[in-house]
C-alpha positions in Angstrom: -22.5 -25.3 -7.7 -21.8 -26.7 -10.9 -18.6 -26.1 -12.8 -20.2 -23.7 -15.5 -18.7 -20.4 -16.1 -20.5 -17.7 -14.2 -21.8 -14.9 -16.4 -20.7 -11.8 -14.2 -17.4 -11.5 -15.9 -15.2 -12.4 -12.7 -12.2 -14.5 -13.2 -12.2 -15.9 -9.6 -14.0 -16.6 -6.6 -14.6 -13.8 -4.2 -11.8 -15.1 -1.7 -9.1 -14.8 -4.3 -9.8 -10.9 -4.4 -9.5 -10.4 -0.7 -5.7 -10.9 -0.5 -5.0 -9.0 -3.7 -7.0 -6.1 -2.4 -5.3 -6.1 0.9 -1.9 -6.6 -0.3 -2.4 -3.7 -2.9 -3.7 -1.5 0.0 -0.7 -2.3 2.3 1.6 -1.1 -0.6 -0.4 2.0 -1.1 -0.4 2.9 2.6 3.5 2.7 2.8 3.8 4.9 -0.4 1.2 7.6 0.5 1.1 7.7 4.3 1.8 11.4 4.4 -1.0 12.5 2.1 -4.3 13.9 3.3 -7.0 11.3 4.4 -9.3 12.4 1.4 -6.6 11.5 -1.3 -5.8 8.2 0.5 -9.5 7.3 0.5 -9.8 8.1 -3.1 -6.7 6.0 -4.0 -8.2 3.1 -1.8 -11.5 3.2 -3.8 -9.9 3.3 -7.3 -7.6 0.4 -6.1 -10.7 -1.7 -5.1 -12.6 -0.6 -8.3 -9.7 -1.6 -10.5 -8.9 -4.8 -8.8 -12.3 -6.2 -8.4 
């Protein structure tokens, strides 16, 4: 691949997003562990959508 900027608007390669999303999800889990599964799933989807 060349060093040209990719037109998709991402600021980093895909593998940079993985630890960011996993770390954010770990922190979220510790904060909302007593909430219902549906609320937890919605928060997870919102985090992934925001961080990627």
